[in-house]
DOMARTOR-420049 format. One line per field, with one value per residue (C-alpha): x, y, z; residue number from 1. Coordinates in nm, 4 decimals, decimal comma. Example, Ala and Ser with C-alpha at 12.3 -4.5 7.8 and 13.67 -1.06 7.14 Angstrom:
% residues 2
east <- (1,2300 1,3670)
north <- (-0,4500 -0,1060)
up <- (0,7800 0,7140)
num <- (1 2)
% end
This chain:
% residues 662
east <- (8,5829 8,4700 8,1100 7,8716 7,5081 7,2227 7,2537 7,5759 7,5490 7,2339 7,3941 7,6304 7,8343 7,8933 7,9587 8,2214 8,3967 8,4922 8,7580 8,9085 9,2613 9,4050 9,7808 10,0108 10,3433 10,5300 10,3823 10,0782 9,7263 9,3537 9,1496 8,8315 8,5362 8,2828 8,0423 8,3482 8,2981 8,6487 8,7053 9,0848 9,3234 9,4884 9,1853 9,1739 9,0975 9,4576 9,7302 10,0424 10,3937 10,6182 10,9443 10,8518 10,7587 10,7503 10,6511 10,2856 10,0353 9,6561 9,5718 9,2127 9,0242 8,6811 8,4218 8,0848 7,8410 7,4750 7,2462 6,9322 6,6567 6,3787 6,4424 6,4815 6,8273 6,9617 7,2950 7,5419 7,8016 7,7912 7,9942 7,9908 8,0558 8,1555 7,8064 7,7780 7,5082 7,5102 7,5162 7,3894 7,2898 7,3982 7,4969 7,1271 7,1350 7,4377 7,3052 7,6267 8,0032 8,2612 8,6252 8,8139 9,0086 8,9262 8,6517 8,3106 8,0045 7,6437 7,3925 7,0232 6,7882 6,4362 6,4897 6,8340 7,1568 7,4914 7,8050 8,1205 8,4652 8,8118 9,1653 9,5149 9,7787 10,0623 10,3826 10,2061 10,0268 9,7148 9,3625 9,0871 8,7174 8,4546 8,0751 7,8491 7,4761 7,1821 6,9073 6,6044 6,5097 6,5306 6,6786 6,9782 7,2386 7,5525 7,7473 8,0912 8,2649 8,6218 8,7376 9,1040 9,3471 9,7087 9,8590 10,0918 9,8970 9,9836 9,8140 9,4844 9,3893 9,1972 9,0606 9,3587 9,3022 9,6243 9,4521 9,3105 9,1794 9,4681 9,2978 9,4100 9,1117 9,1531 8,9520 8,8368 9,1260 9,2498 9,5629 9,5382 9,8208 9,6655 9,9857 10,3456 10,5174 10,2273 10,2577 10,0382 9,7211 9,6116 9,2509 9,1164 8,7752 8,6194 8,2713 8,1017 8,1527 8,3504 8,1988 8,4399 8,3616 8,6032 8,4381 8,5545 8,3785 8,4095 8,4453 8,4654 8,4531 8,7131 8,5705 8,8690 9,1036 8,8667 8,8909 9,2706 9,2708 9,3943 9,2547 8,9350 8,8025 8,9356 8,8321 8,8671 8,7948 8,6575 8,7186 8,4100 8,1860 8,1946 7,8432 7,7287 7,3834 7,1732 7,4060 7,4105 7,6822 7,9904 8,2156 8,5678 8,7894 9,1521 9,3571 9,7359 10,0372 10,1782 10,0390 9,7973 9,9191 9,6643 9,3535 9,2139 9,0469 8,9172 9,2641 9,4285 9,1817 9,2158 9,5947 9,5672 9,3139 9,5521 9,8409 9,6357 9,5200 9,8838 9,9491 9,6681 9,7977 10,1596 10,0915 9,8895 9,5864 9,2117 9,2326 9,0401 9,2096 9,5496 9,4466 9,3188 9,6429 9,8488 9,6584 9,7043 10,0775 10,1258 10,0236 10,3297 10,6022 10,6941 10,9724 11,2210 11,3425 11,6489 11,7997 11,6448 11,5237 11,2285 11,1334 10,8451 10,6076 10,5478 10,1808 9,9043 9,8036 10,0927 10,4120 10,7129 10,9663 11,1109 11,4068 11,2696 10,9221 11,0528 11,2877 11,0296 10,7761 11,0132 10,9688 10,5890 10,5643 10,8360 10,9616 10,6382 10,4918 10,7831 10,8874 11,2556 11,3674 11,1869 11,3474 11,6920 11,6199 11,4947 11,7901 12,0297 11,8537 11,9229 12,2706 12,3759 12,2374 12,4429 12,6058 12,7848 12,7324 12,3557 12,0582 11,8373 11,5446 11,3547 11,3956 11,2710 10,9319 11,0916 11,4565 11,7375 11,8535 11,7827 11,7511 11,9584 11,7990 11,7290 11,9239 11,7116 11,6750 12,0372 11,9781 11,6542 11,8677 12,0347 11,7019 11,5735 11,8885 11,8485 11,4889 11,6036 11,8515 11,5840 11,3708 11,6341 11,9659 12,1236 12,4516 12,6181 12,3855 12,4516 12,8273 12,8369 12,5756 12,5117 12,8060 13,0081 12,7142 12,6731 13,0387 13,0107 12,7155 12,8837 13,2010 13,0041 12,8072 13,1211 13,3306 13,0489 12,8725 12,6382 12,3509 12,5470 12,5079 12,7860 12,8540 12,9481 13,2860 13,2146 12,9057 12,8821 12,5361 12,4439 12,3420 12,1803 12,0311 12,0225 11,7633 11,7227 11,6980 11,5142 11,6234 11,3893 11,0493 10,8943 11,0473 10,7823 10,8766 10,6251 10,7528 11,0955 10,9614 11,0291 10,7070 10,8577 11,2228 11,4131 11,7676 12,0232 12,0145 11,6760 11,5466 11,4570 11,7658 11,9957 11,7943 11,8381 12,2086 12,2679 12,0855 12,2800 12,6077 12,4924 12,3752 12,6952 12,9158 12,7133 12,7609 13,1293 13,1806 12,9843 13,2265 13,5300 13,6187 13,7305 13,4293 13,5743 13,5874 13,2233 13,1048 13,2851 13,1202 12,7810 12,8345 12,9254 12,6093 12,3934 12,5385 12,4923 12,1397 11,9751 12,1727 12,0803 11,7184 11,5586 11,3299 11,3454 11,0681 10,8145 10,9343 10,9497 11,2104 11,2900 11,2036 11,5349 11,8292 11,8782 12,2208 12,2709 12,2116 11,8590 11,6237 11,2847 11,0022 10,7406 10,5542 10,5738 10,5620 10,9275 11,0334 10,8436 11,1317 11,3565 11,1262 11,0473 11,3897 11,5644 11,8595 11,7491 11,8664 11,6683 11,5614 11,2196 11,0714 11,1605 11,0305 10,6998 10,6722 10,7325 10,4825 10,2160 10,2626 10,2388 9,9271 9,7613 9,8480 9,8927 9,7072 9,3986 9,2035 9,4169 9,7677 9,9558 9,9122 10,2200 10,1741 9,9944 9,6503 9,7399 10,0170 9,9270 10,0535 9,8198 9,6131 9,3050 9,2165 9,4062 9,2329 9,2542 9,4948 9,8524 9,9977 9,7376 9,7775 10,1561 10,1363 9,9112 10,0987 10,3077 10,1235 9,8677 9,7766 9,7508 9,9946 9,8782 10,2215 10,3040 10,0535 10,3125 10,5914 10,3322 10,1632 10,5021 10,6170 10,2893 10,3099 10,6777 10,6384 10,3345 10,5209 10,2807 10,0144 9,6781 9,5150 9,7776 9,7342 9,3582 9,4039 9,6534 9,4246 9,1431 9,3751 9,3764 8,9962 8,9588 9,2003 8,9931 8,6827 8,8739 8,9881 8,6322 8,4459 8,6591 8,8713 9,0458 8,8699 9,1180 9,4011 9,5033 9,5393 9,8515 9,7087 9,3944 9,2624 9,3893 9,0365 8,7311 8,6071 8,9672 8,8787 9,1360 9,3510 9,6749 9,7537 9,4545 9,6812 10,0114 10,2871 10,4135 10,0598 9,9744 10,3183 10,3228 9,9669 10,0544 10,3867 10,2505 9,9389 10,1499 10,4463 10,2739 9,9040 9,9416 10,2767 10,4730 10,7866 11,1237 11,4461 11,7941 12,0279 12,3815)
north <- (10,9936 10,8894 11,0035 10,9332 11,0281 11,0224 10,6478 10,7176 11,0819 11,0298 10,7385 10,9046 10,5913 10,5171 10,8794 10,9198 10,5973 10,7602 11,0314 11,2778 11,4147 11,7167 11,7783 12,0692 11,9125 12,0212 11,7878 11,9977 11,8834 11,9201 11,6148 11,5018 11,2695 11,3250 11,5268 11,7086 11,5550 11,5202 11,1688 11,1865 11,4200 11,4525 11,5968 11,9635 12,2219 12,3452 12,1190 12,3233 12,1855 12,4392 12,2784 12,0817 11,8047 11,7839 11,9799 11,9701 12,1808 12,1648 12,5330 12,5318 12,2288 12,2710 12,5141 12,5651 12,6649 12,7654 12,9243 13,1221 13,1021 13,3573 13,3858 13,0146 12,8794 12,5480 12,3873 12,2662 12,1395 11,8787 11,8356 11,5239 11,5875 11,3492 11,2089 11,1505 11,4101 11,5594 11,9342 12,0446 11,7794 11,9417 11,6074 11,5432 11,8193 11,6777 11,5652 11,4483 11,4413 11,4261 11,3504 11,3737 11,5770 11,7982 11,7575 11,9140 11,9016 11,9599 12,0671 12,0732 12,2643 12,3169 12,4694 12,6095 12,4365 12,5195 12,3880 12,3900 12,3155 12,3013 12,3125 12,3893 12,6025 12,3752 12,4581 12,6642 12,6002 12,7621 12,6198 12,7833 12,7087 12,8356 12,8398 12,8791 12,9389 12,8548 13,0295 13,0140 13,3697 13,3130 13,5608 13,3721 13,4494 13,2349 13,2207 13,0597 13,0189 12,8827 12,6677 12,6600 12,4337 12,5538 12,2276 11,9533 11,7095 11,4191 11,5811 11,6808 12,0177 12,1186 12,4663 12,6936 13,0067 13,1450 13,1967 13,5487 13,7993 13,8352 13,9133 14,1769 14,2546 14,4484 14,4954 14,1438 13,9786 13,8973 13,7764 13,5379 13,4528 13,2957 13,2587 13,3774 13,0903 13,0062 13,0634 13,3384 13,2373 13,4646 13,4521 13,6407 13,6506 13,8265 13,9023 13,9461 14,0987 13,9313 13,9626 13,8958 13,6644 13,4365 13,1088 12,7624 12,4492 12,1615 11,7846 11,7323 11,3534 11,1833 10,8368 10,6857 10,7873 10,6162 10,2983 10,3298 10,3539 10,7131 11,0324 11,0891 11,4310 11,7797 12,1438 12,3857 12,7579 13,0217 13,3960 13,5018 13,4480 13,5605 13,6644 13,7149 13,8669 13,8478 13,5757 13,4960 13,3844 13,2702 13,3557 13,2278 13,2378 13,1373 13,0240 13,0378 13,0478 13,3288 13,6712 13,6473 13,9292 13,8847 13,6726 13,5303 13,2047 13,1131 13,1422 12,9508 12,6641 12,6559 12,6344 12,3357 12,1659 12,2133 12,0704 11,7638 11,7239 11,7211 11,4479 11,2297 11,2825 11,2011 10,8569 10,8743 10,6603 10,6828 10,4230 10,5643 10,3291 10,4491 10,8133 10,7610 10,5883 10,8702 11,1253 10,9142 10,8802 11,2552 11,3181 11,1452 11,3339 11,6388 11,8899 11,8463 12,1857 12,0559 11,9045 12,1306 11,8237 11,5941 11,3116 11,0668 11,0824 10,7242 10,7782 11,0166 11,1335 11,0699 10,9341 11,1377 11,0189 10,6733 10,5278 10,1777 10,2980 10,5697 10,3424 10,0657 10,3262 10,5179 10,3061 10,3256 10,6908 10,8413 10,6045 10,4506 10,8027 10,9559 11,1873 11,1180 11,4520 11,3718 11,0260 11,1837 11,4304 11,1588 10,9303 11,2210 11,2969 10,9467 10,9206 11,2393 11,1067 10,7851 10,7409 10,4335 10,2954 10,3028 10,4785 10,6485 10,4471 10,7714 11,1439 11,2901 11,4616 11,7221 11,8254 11,7355 11,3887 11,0861 10,7287 10,4508 10,1447 9,9597 9,6926 9,6787 10,0506 10,0521 9,7461 9,8830 10,1783 9,9442 9,8106 10,1664 10,2547 9,9466 10,0435 10,4011 10,2739 10,0543 10,3620 10,6284 10,4671 10,7606 10,6051 10,9472 11,0498 10,7253 10,7675 11,1309 11,1318 10,7790 10,5481 10,6746 10,6028 10,2567 10,1825 10,2983 10,0646 9,7588 9,8179 9,8683 9,5475 9,3478 9,4964 9,5403 9,8479 9,9537 9,7406 9,4191 9,4456 9,2363 8,9844 8,6373 8,5708 8,1970 8,2005 8,5622 8,6086 8,9164 8,8990 9,1938 9,2994 9,1364 9,0463 9,4127 9,5711 9,4605 9,6025 9,4464 9,5922 9,3651 9,5726 9,6280 9,6295 9,6632 9,7545 9,6228 9,2967 9,2129 9,0880 8,9393 8,8594 8,8204 8,9046 8,6935 8,6128 8,7142 8,5662 8,8902 9,0740 8,8235 8,8183 9,1960 9,1597 8,9259 9,1613 9,4607 9,2811 9,1941 9,5486 9,6965 9,4689 9,5501 9,9223 9,8762 9,7112 9,9857 10,2370 10,0346 9,9045 9,5548 9,3786 9,0297 9,0452 9,1518 8,8993 8,6210 8,7285 8,7317 8,3728 8,2720 8,4345 8,2597 7,9198 7,9812 8,1173 7,7970 7,5787 7,8043 7,9018 7,6242 7,4047 7,0818 6,9030 7,1840 7,3343 7,6931 7,9217 7,9622 8,3126 8,3706 8,1906 8,2593 8,3599 8,0047 7,8686 7,7413 7,8026 7,9603 7,7838 8,0547 8,1070 8,4757 8,6752 8,7839 8,4893 8,6254 8,8665 8,5731 8,5282 8,8917 9,0602 9,0931 8,8563 8,5000 8,2960 7,9757 7,7567 7,7928 7,4913 7,6318 7,9769 7,8226 7,6257 7,9397 8,1477 7,8777 7,8382 8,2145 8,2242 7,9433 8,0646 8,4403 8,5931 8,8081 9,0579 9,3456 9,2040 8,9376 8,8414 8,8918 8,5474 8,2306 8,1801 7,8319 7,9704 7,9762 8,3363 8,4536 8,7637 8,7883 9,1509 9,4749 9,6706 9,7942 10,0312 10,1001 9,7988 9,5605 9,7007 9,6841 9,3187 9,2479 9,4611 9,1802 8,8773 8,8252 9,1796 9,2198 9,4612 9,6232 9,6924 9,3210 9,2745 9,4233 9,1679 8,8916 8,9740 9,0150 8,6789 8,5045 8,6096 8,5168 8,1606 8,1052 8,2246 8,5177 8,2827 8,4210 8,2610 8,4087 8,7537 8,7338 8,6202 8,8994 9,1650 9,0426 9,0843 9,4587 9,4898 9,4916 9,7838 9,9794 9,9194 10,0138 10,3452 10,4310 10,3197 10,2761 10,4775 10,7633 10,7934 10,8025 10,6295 10,2919 10,2090 10,0828 9,7599 9,5451 9,2865 8,9344 8,7903 8,8832 9,1388 9,2712 9,6072 9,8769 10,0209 10,2052 10,5075 10,5747 10,6654 10,4768 10,5519 10,2011 10,0593 10,3039 10,2728 9,8946 9,8700 10,1341 9,9708 9,6203 9,7557 9,9338 9,6955 9,3605 9,4001 9,6481 9,4999 9,8258 9,7118 9,8546 9,6554 9,7557 9,8677 9,7511)
up <- (8,7998 9,1487 9,1987 9,4844 9,5256 9,7734 9,8287 10,0203 10,1228 10,3304 10,5179 10,7647 10,8372 10,4677 10,3802 10,6519 10,5466 10,2171 10,2171 9,9731 9,9441 9,7624 9,7736 9,6898 9,5878 9,9028 10,1637 10,2512 10,1809 10,2383 10,3335 10,5034 10,4513 10,1746 10,3972 10,5424 10,8852 11,0245 11,1588 11,1903 11,3688 11,0260 10,8488 10,7614 10,4964 10,5177 10,6542 10,5828 10,5516 10,7230 10,6065 10,2951 10,3030 10,6845 10,9971 10,9001 11,0918 11,0790 11,0422 10,9158 11,0432 10,8835 10,7514 10,9155 10,6402 10,6313 10,3763 10,4510 10,1894 10,2239 10,5976 10,6798 10,7666 10,6338 10,7236 10,4636 10,7108 10,9846 11,3029 11,5199 11,8867 12,1633 12,2136 11,8372 11,7906 11,4417 11,4836 11,2431 10,9858 10,6601 10,5095 10,4424 10,1814 9,9982 9,6622 9,4944 9,5345 9,2549 9,3265 8,9965 8,9053 9,2071 9,4699 9,4055 9,6350 9,5207 9,7889 9,6988 9,9330 9,7986 9,4539 9,5382 9,4314 9,5957 9,4244 9,6363 9,4974 9,6511 9,5153 9,6356 9,4683 9,3586 9,5424 9,8094 10,1369 9,9940 9,9779 9,7755 9,8323 9,5892 9,6240 9,3225 9,3660 9,1401 9,3386 9,1060 9,2092 9,5849 9,8307 9,9720 10,2398 10,2726 10,6008 10,6291 10,9652 10,9412 11,2342 11,3328 11,5210 11,4697 11,5979 11,4803 11,2649 11,4956 11,7965 11,9525 12,0985 12,4076 12,4698 12,5217 12,7310 12,5843 12,2512 12,2541 12,0056 11,7641 11,4376 11,1890 10,9696 10,6448 10,3253 10,2271 10,4052 10,7517 10,9270 11,2207 11,4624 11,7728 11,9760 11,9643 11,7810 11,5508 11,1766 11,0367 10,8597 10,5784 10,4638 10,1643 9,9947 9,6979 9,8376 10,1730 10,5165 10,7944 11,1428 11,4314 11,7232 11,9127 12,0079 12,1146 11,9880 12,2311 12,2043 11,8290 11,7934 11,5719 11,5113 11,3288 11,6090 11,8526 11,6444 11,6521 12,0309 12,0306 12,1887 11,9949 12,0950 12,0540 12,0586 11,7707 11,7596 11,5269 11,5026 11,3141 11,0157 10,6532 10,5462 10,1872 10,1629 9,8479 9,7305 9,3596 9,1218 9,3094 9,6006 9,6745 9,9791 10,0217 10,3211 10,3166 10,5462 10,3298 10,2292 9,9381 9,7161 9,4378 9,4309 9,1096 9,2167 8,8712 8,7194 9,0050 8,9761 8,5985 8,6326 8,8635 8,6362 8,3431 8,5450 8,6354 8,2756 8,1663 8,4249 8,2873 7,9329 8,0159 7,8703 7,5516 7,6230 7,6711 7,9473 8,2455 8,4924 8,3773 8,4056 8,7613 8,8586 8,7086 8,9163 9,2279 9,1606 9,1295 9,4907 9,6367 9,4469 9,6522 9,7103 9,9950 10,1129 10,2992 9,9838 9,7208 9,5337 9,4829 9,7153 9,7652 10,0599 10,1701 10,2504 10,3479 10,5898 10,8325 10,6715 10,5638 10,3029 10,3683 10,1786 10,1291 10,0298 9,7999 9,6083 9,5670 9,4530 9,2233 8,9065 8,9169 9,0193 8,8004 8,5300 8,4060 8,4064 8,2121 8,4962 8,4442 8,5861 8,9104 8,9143 8,8837 9,1601 9,3969 9,3259 9,3866 9,7165 9,8450 9,6926 9,8696 10,1989 10,2127 10,5527 10,6892 10,3400 10,3923 10,2374 10,5009 10,6258 10,6763 10,7119 11,0384 11,0475 11,2736 11,2662 11,0289 11,1299 10,9130 11,0442 10,8883 11,0486 10,7236 10,5399 10,2249 10,1407 10,0210 9,8034 9,6571 9,5455 9,2936 9,1657 9,1192 8,9229 8,7048 8,6283 8,5619 8,3028 8,1446 8,0825 8,0079 7,9062 8,0918 8,2034 8,2247 8,5074 8,6924 8,6490 8,7597 9,0359 9,1669 9,1108 9,4066 9,6403 9,4854 9,5536 9,9149 9,9685 9,8141 10,0178 10,3399 10,2963 10,2227 10,5030 10,7544 10,8853 11,1644 11,2936 11,2323 10,8555 10,7045 10,4327 10,5515 10,3867 10,3825 10,1625 10,0419 10,1931 10,3941 10,7577 10,9343 11,2646 11,6056 11,8669 11,9596 11,6152 11,3031 10,9686 10,7108 10,6234 10,8886 11,1657 11,4346 11,8030 12,0862 12,4317 12,3421 12,1982 11,8335 11,6739 11,3579 11,4382 11,1116 11,2145 11,0367 10,6648 10,5234 10,1989 10,0187 10,1458 9,9833 9,6625 9,6573 9,7451 9,4505 9,2173 9,3517 9,2750 8,9231 8,8563 8,9968 8,7852 8,4744 8,5329 8,6156 8,2778 8,1049 8,2566 8,1419 8,4878 8,5825 8,7311 8,7674 9,1470 9,1829 8,9234 9,1068 9,4314 9,2610 9,1412 9,4954 9,6318 9,3721 9,4565 9,8280 9,7920 9,6737 9,9153 10,2052 10,1392 9,9330 10,1456 9,9499 10,1373 10,1034 9,7730 9,8816 10,0394 10,4068 10,5245 10,6992 10,8515 11,2197 11,3516 11,4798 11,1288 11,1920 10,8971 10,9648 10,7763 10,8365 10,5099 10,4204 10,0955 10,1066 9,8914 9,5892 9,5316 9,4407 9,1400 9,0646 9,0672 8,7281 8,7845 8,8493 9,1453 9,0863 8,7972 8,6333 8,8124 9,1531 9,0597 8,9537 9,2783 9,4872 9,2936 9,3066 9,6826 9,7376 9,5199 9,7151 10,0655 10,0559 9,7605 9,8273 9,6190 9,7525 9,7675 9,9607 10,3231 10,5360 10,6932 10,5867 10,7490 10,8689 11,0898 11,4590 11,4815 11,2017 11,2806 11,0571 11,1350 11,1855 11,4610 11,8177 11,9896 11,8785 12,0578 11,9143 11,5651 11,5755 11,6759 11,3764 11,1228 10,9682 11,1020 10,8285 10,7312 10,3529 10,1877 9,8657 9,7193 9,7062 9,4234 9,1879 9,2313 9,2541 8,9220 8,7511 8,8907 8,8077 8,4437 8,4259 8,5555 8,3316 8,0210 7,9698 7,8376 7,7317 8,0347 8,2678 8,1141 8,1627 8,5214 8,5910 8,4445 8,6702 8,9698 8,9011 8,9101 9,2920 9,3150 9,0636 9,2722 9,5884 9,4331 9,3347 9,6451 9,9562 10,1988 10,0153 9,6799 9,3938 9,5813 9,7281 10,0958 10,2660 10,4095 10,4334 10,6766 10,6140 10,6258 10,4228 10,3439 10,3577 10,5095 10,4209 10,6997 10,7693 10,5556 10,3319 10,0392 10,0131 9,7622 9,6984 9,6757 9,3979 9,2382 9,2152 9,0833 8,8228 8,7324 8,6829 8,5082 8,2459 8,2204 8,2671 8,1867 7,9012 7,7949 7,7822 7,9616 7,8522 7,8266 7,9356 7,6588 7,7398)
num <- (1 2 3 4 5 6 7 8 9 10 11 12 13 14 15 16 17 18 19 20 21 22 23 24 25 26 27 28 29 30 31 32 33 34 35 36 37 38 39 40 41 42 43 44 45 46 47 48 49 50 51 52 53 54 55 56 57 58 59 60 61 62 63 64 65 66 67 68 69 70 71 72 73 74 75 76 77 78 79 80 81 82 83 84 85 86 87 88 89 90 91 92 93 94 95 96 97 98 99 100 101 102 103 104 105 106 107 108 109 110 111 112 113 114 115 116 117 118 119 120 121 122 123 124 125 126 127 128 129 130 131 132 133 134 135 136 137 138 139 140 141 142 143 144 145 146 147 148 149 150 151 152 153 154 155 156 157 158 159 160 161 162 163 164 165 166 167 168 169 170 171 172 173 174 175 176 177 178 179 180 181 182 183 184 185 186 187 188 189 190 191 192 193 194 195 196 197 198 199 200 201 202 203 204 205 206 207 208 209 210 211 212 213 214 215 216 217 218 219 220 221 222 223 224 225 226 227 228 229 230 231 232 233 234 235 236 237 238 239 240 241 242 243 244 245 246 247 248 249 250 251 252 253 254 255 256 257 258 259 260 261 262 263 264 265 266 267 268 269 270 271 272 273 274 275 276 277 278 279 280 281 282 283 284 285 286 287 288 289 290 291 292 293 294 295 296 297 298 299 300 301 302 303 304 305 306 307 308 309 310 311 312 313 314 315 316 317 318 319 320 321 322 323 324 325 326 327 328 329 330 331 332 333 334 335 336 337 338 339 340 341 342 343 344 345 346 347 348 349 350 351 352 353 354 355 356 357 358 359 360 361 362 363 364 365 366 367 368 369 370 371 372 373 374 375 376 377 378 379 380 381 382 383 384 385 386 387 388 389 390 391 392 393 394 395 396 397 398 399 400 401 402 403 404 405 406 407 408 409 410 411 412 413 414 415 416 417 418 419 420 421 422 423 424 425 426 427 428 429 430 431 432 433 434 435 436 437 438 439 440 441 442 443 444 445 446 447 448 449 450 451 452 453 454 455 456 457 458 459 460 461 462 463 464 465 466 467 468 469 470 471 472 473 474 475 476 477 478 479 480 481 482 483 484 485 486 487 488 489 490 491 492 493 494 495 496 497 498 499 500 501 502 503 504 505 506 507 508 509 510 511 512 513 514 515 516 517 518 519 520 521 522 523 524 525 526 527 528 529 530 531 532 533 534 535 536 537 538 539 540 541 542 543 544 545 546 547 548 549 550 551 552 553 554 555 556 557 558 559 560 561 562 563 564 565 566 567 568 569 570 571 572 573 574 575 576 577 578 579 580 581 582 583 584 585 586 587 588 589 590 591 592 593 594 595 596 597 598 599 600 601 602 603 604 605 606 607 608 609 610 611 612 613 614 615 616 617 618 619 620 621 622 623 624 625 626 627 628 629 630 631 632 633 634 635 636 637 638 639 640 641 642 643 644 645 646 647 648 649 650 651 652 653 654 655 656 657 658 659 660 661 662)
% end
C-alpha cells in the first residue's frame, strides 16, 4: 500500500510530483496528482475512451470542493493558475493519502474529518467519487463543483463562446452536452441539490506540460454546484458517458475491490511486492473494440497499443499472472492484423489504420508464442490461430517485404530500414533527421531472427511437418551471427552493421538480447563478457542506459521541449524494461549462484521504492535520466517496464520459471 502523510501533502512541489491512476479496462482512466492539482493535459476525473481503447476525451477535469463548518468555509481542493497562485489552498488540509487498492484522501479541518474515495466501473467510462464525513457534532455543508473540458486528451482548451447552457437537470441527475458533436456526460448523485451556473475558469497552469515545452495553460468550465446541507454520513456522485440507469455506489465500489483482490490473489503468495506488481499489470490489459479482443496499452497516460511493446510485455502481464485467456486474445489480435508479413507497430489513436513500420514486432511475436507454450503447452491454439501468421512472417522476411526488410541470402542475416526510415525500437526522427541510425543488420534483430527460426522449426516438427529447410537456415544464421557481430578486440557485440558492411561499435544495450533469448548464439565465455560489459557501462538502479556514458553523443538528462527530448530519447536515457533481460542474463552467466541471486534481488529494490514514492504511485515509469538521481520521465506508467520487472521477479528472483514441453 502506497501511503503518504503531512510530510508530503503540505509540500506542494512534492505532493504534485506524485500521481495516481485508476483504469477501467477499456482504455479510459482517472488520474491526477495526490492533491488533485492537474499538472498534465492528460489528467482528469473522467478520461473516457470513446472507441476502446482509443479516442480518449477528458470529460471531467477536476472537482472544486469546499466544506462549511458552523458558518466558516474551508477548501478541500486546490487549483494552480498561470501565475502559480494556489486558489484555494485545500492541499493544506490533506492529512493522508492511500493509493492501494483504490485512492483515498483524508482531509482534517478542526475536529472534522472528510474521507474521499474514487473508483471506476470496470468496462465502463464511469467514475464514482464518494465523500464520508466524521463531523463530531458540527453543522457541515459540502459543496462540489465539477469542472469540464470535453476535449481530446492530447490537447488544450481555451474559453469557447460556442459552449452555452445545455444542461438537462432531473431528479438527482443531469445530462450535459456542451456542443453538437460532444458525447453526453451523465452525472448522478444520491444526496444534495444542484444549483446551475455556467462559469469559465481561466489559465489553469499545467506545470508538467511547461517542463515538456508544450502549451501549459488552459481554461475549463463548470455548470453549477452540488450542495449538501447538514452533511453527515456519506454522499456519492457518478460521472459517465452513458446513462446511469441505477446507482448503488457502495455495491459498485465493492465489486471493483473484489475484482482487484482476485487479481492480487491470482498467484498464491503473501509477498506484498508481488501483489503490487500484479495490480500494476492489470491496468494495461484492455479491450479493443475494433477486433473484439484484448490488447495491451503501451503506457499511460498517452500511448495506445503498440505491437513491439505489447509482445514484449505479454509474458509478464498475462503468462506470469495466469491470464492465459487474455494472452490468447492478444496473440489472436496481432495474428489477425498481419499485413505484408508484418505485425503492426501500432494501432492508430484515431481511425482504423495500423502502422507497420517495425522490424522487431514480428519477431517478438515468436518469442511471445514460445513463452505462451512454456506456460500452457497449448499447441492446438498455436496451430489453429497463430501458425499461419508465423508462416507469413518467415516467408516475408526471407523473400523481402516493405521498408527494405529482407534476409541476405549470402549470410542469412536480416537487414532492415534505410536512411529515411528506422524500424528498430530506437526509431526517433527529428525534422527528418534520424537520431540513432541503425538501418542495416541490427544486433538484436538478428538475435530475434535466429530465435524465430528455431521456434518456428520446433513448432513445425511438433505439427509433423518437415523442418529441415528452416533448421538449416537457422544454423547458417548462427554461424554468420558471431562472425558478423563479435568485436574480438573489445569483447562485445557491434550494435549494427551498416549497409556498406561497416560495423558500428557504439556501445548500446541491444546486445543483451543475444544472451537473454532462449536459443543461444554464442558460447558461455562470450555471453559472460557481454553481460559484464553491459553491467559496467550501462546498468543503473532503474534499468539500462541506451548509450554508454563515455560516448561523445551521450545525453545525461531527458528534458526540454519535444525536439530536445526526442534527441535524448535513445542517447543515454535509462529504459526500465531492459532490467528484465539484464537480470535474466546476469543470473544465467553467473550460473544462478547464491551471490548472483542476492545481487539480482537487490536490483529489484529500487523499483519497489519507485512504485511507492515516485511519479505514478503503484506503477513504473517508462524512462529515467541517464545520470543520478535518475529522475523518472516519459509515460508515468509503462506496460513493458511493469511487465519485465514482474516477469524477472517471479521467474528469476523467486525461481518460478516454466520449461517448454516438447
